[in-house]
C-alpha positions, 0 to 999 in steps of 0.5 A: 835738718829733718830727714829728707825734707829739704829741697833748697840745696846746701852746697857742701865741699867734698873730693872725688875719690876715684882712681884719677890723678885729678882728685877733683875738689867738689861742690855737692848739692845736699838736698837732705841728710840722705840725698844729693843733687848736682855735683860740680867742680869746685870753682875756687880751686885753681886746679879743678877750676869748676870742671868735673867729668860727666860721670862724676857730675852724674854722681847722684845716679850712683849714690841713689842707684836702686841696685846699691847693696844695703844689707849684709848677705850670705851666699846660699846658692852657686858662686856667680849666681848674682843677688838671687844666690844670697840671703840677708843676714845681720851685721853681727852674723856677717862679721862673725862669719867673716872672722870665722872664715879667716881664722879657719884659713889661718888654722889650716895653713898659717896666716899667710893663707889669708890675703886681704886684697884692695886697690883704688876704688877709693883713693882716700887714705884711711878708707883705702889703706886701713886694710893694711893695718889688719894685714900687718897685725895678723901677719897675713900675706902682703900685697904687692901693688902693681896694677896701675902705677908700678911701671910708670913710677919705676921709669920716672924715678929711674930718670928723675929720682923723685916722683914730682914735676912741674905743677900742672897749673904752669901748663897755662904758661906753656907754648907747647904741651905734649900729652904722651900716652894719656887721654885727659878728655876722658881720664883727667878732664882738668888737664884740658882746662889748663891746656885751653888756657895756654892755647887761648892766652899764648897760642900754645900748640898741643901734640898728642902721642897715642896709638889711636885718635882719642878725644884728646888727639882730635883736639890736637895740632899734631897727633902721632899715632904710633904702634903700641910699644914703640914710644921708646923708639920715638923718644930716642929719634926725637933726641937724635934730631935735637942733637943734630939740629943743635937744639940740645942745651949742652951747658944744662946737660953738663951741669944737671945730668950724666951725659957723656960721649957714649950717649952722644953716639948712642942717640946719633944712631937713633935716626928718624929713619930707624924709628920710622920702621919701628913706630909706623910713623913717617920720617917727616912726622918725627922730624916735624915734632922734634923740631917743634919741640926743640925750638920751643923753650916753654915745652911741657910734657904730660906723661900719662899711664897708657904707654907704661902698661907694657913689658917695655913700659918702664924703659919707655917712660924713662926714654920720654922723661929724657926729653926736657933734660936734653933741651933744658926745658926744665929751666923755663916757666911752663917748661919741663915735664910731669908724670905724678906728684906723689913724692911731694906730700910726705905723709906719715901713714904709720898709723893708718897702715900699721906700718910699725907692725909690718914684717918684711919676712911675710910673703908679698903676693903680686895683685896683678897675678891674682889669677895665677896665684889663686890657681896655685902657680908655683912662681908666685906661691913658692914654698908657701901655702895656698891662698884660701881666704880673701878679704876684698875692699875697693876693687873688682878683680873678676873684671879688672885683672889680667888673665881673667879666665884664671881669675874666674877659675881661682874664685870658683874654688870650693876651698876658697873663702871670700868676703867682699865689701862693696857698693854693688853686686859686682862680678867679684861680689857675686863669687863671695861667701859673704858680701858687706854693704859699703858707703860711698865717699859722700857718706864717710870722712877721709883725707886725699892726696893727688897724683896730678896736682899738689893739693891735699884735701880733708873731707867730712861725710856729706850725707848719712850712710845709705841704710845699713851700709858701713865704711871700710874703717868701721868694718876693719876695726869690727873684724880686728876686734873679732880676730884679736888684732891689736893696734891704736888705729883700730880704736880710733875714729876716721877723723882721729886717724886723719888728725894724728896722721897730719900731726905726724906729718907736720901738716895743718890739723884736719879741722883747718884743712877741712875749713879751707877745703884744701891745702897746697903742698907744692914745693918751691919752683926750683924743687918742682923744676929740679933746679936744686938738683934731681932726686938721685944722691948725685942730684943729676938726671940719669940717662943711664938708669941704675935698673938694678936699684929698682927691681930684680928683673933689671937684666931685661932693661936696656942699658941706654935710653930708647927702644926695647923690643921686649914686648908682645910684638905682632907675628903671623900667628898674632898679626894685630896689636891690641890696646885695651884703653879706658872708656870715656864714661867708665873708670875701671869697672866703676860707673858701668852700672849707671844709666848715663854711662851705659847710654853713652857707651852702648855696648863693647866694640872693637875699633878696627881700620877700614882696610883691615876690616875689608881684608877680614870681610867684616863691616860695622855692626858685624861680629869679630872673634878676637883671641890669643893663646889665652882665649878668645871672645866675640865683639861687635865691629866699629870701623875707625881710621884713627890708628894704624892698620895692624892696631885695634882698640877695645875701650873698656872695662866692660863687665864680662857679662856685657860680652856675648860669651861672658868673657871680657877683654881682660881674658886676653891680657897677660899677667906677665909682670913688666920688668924690672919691678913688676906692673900690669901689661894691659896695653901689650897684647898681640892677637888674631882676628877672624869673622865670628 
């Protein structure tokens, strides 16, 4: 096909790479070898079902954005100065400079002074996780990945023993769907497709548990707008009602769980009256929900991530996971629960990640605490060296990480060498010494698993790479050669890595899966419903979680399921609770650069109850200062009655530069790790408000 001459679209299959459980199967219009048109959900995939979110549907805006990076850059001006602070250089010069920067850090302080840093800008396994192979080969500091899933996975696994659950497609066969701590209208639109099937075909009810009236809550039959951090109390009170009203399946509990008299007595005391005082909900609301849940066999709980992102998040997830075990809902089609499906795939990533070179003695640094780490916090560094070199792919910590004041101070250090491999001049790239231009998912090959469904997908590049952009895998292999790092994975193409990984995992080969577009890795009905036993050694559901098996901070965890008051509660000094929820048309800091998303979101605002705004003497469009002990920032007011009076919401993640004083919402978010195993606490913040 001649370059850029085709006008009749050719439909190509691909996979959305972004940090979302849907991992949508896509149909992409290829207009030429370097240009795409529309992007749609794959119509013949029964999970994606032809649906894709608006931000990905507009992906041509991102791929063909005029501000995409197209050549390597070297900083010649001040850190944070933007594109004007850089000059173009060749790839050879850029890679030599990066290798030199990493080697100098290693020579001065040892290999642990270098920290390869990454996350989920792409969820493709080769392009995302290949940085681990370089890390292990060079004995650089390891990364403890906590920013997204650690808390929710810990809570779920402590209950069920394996991170799997009822197939999302079964929601179409449910009579009640409970979306707890998620907003799929914004963050996982395919869930709404399957909910709509159940509502239309079976008259199913939708209940949403969320601190504010999200787009999903607006469509619900019942919305429980509880106070942030109180989900465990609500779950315990629901169980109390289930027991009192005779909705517990005693035979199921005896066969499949560790239920005993101590638990019976514990939940008897967790009454709706008790929970009402904690959650801010009424006793009637709690009882109505509990009775609806208890009288519906085919009840499906879709647990989101939102309520896990708190200091008591793991215990809250554990408590909510108890519900279908009390009623025995796991026994019925369309009944049970699901948080994620990562345990079903069984992929052997040894070759991709270089796991055969991994040394557990090398220190591991918590990615969520990059601010304290870069500013020398001894709680993180211990007796080890400072981090004096960063190699960053797939993430934008200047915008997305907690305690962004410390993050900025750390990146500003004169002794820190930083290379960022990126698609745009993000706020993190602007702090780098060398910036390398990266491909998008449509410009390289990869393999994907999912959290929200059961399909494994293999993709090939749809179009040629833009200008001089290179994939993550290409850059890692080129650096490995310069750094003297040796491993078979550095000598292989992306496709060869995919092929060998699938072979080692006992899966069909890459060509077969690519030709079919996807491969369903679903386990048996009995395994997905835990009817062959739960994932623990004793095959039972654990109401009494063995928290010591999941993390070092187990002493902070409650012995029995329910409410833990270990979170940043409101006080006279900080009377409001802040939720920093995802904006509908952003995905973390991705899409903040696209015109469609910018137009939809407008500007950063704070959602505040009209009564609270009246008490403060502010109205819509006026300015508020919001703050806590970490700092303060100015933001515009938007009156909103879909939350409790002492709760405020800032939908983000906006760039820091979008705010009046140059500080975004993560300035106020603590980098404290959530027990027992760590995890970022983005939705666990008490603040004060005053007119600006």
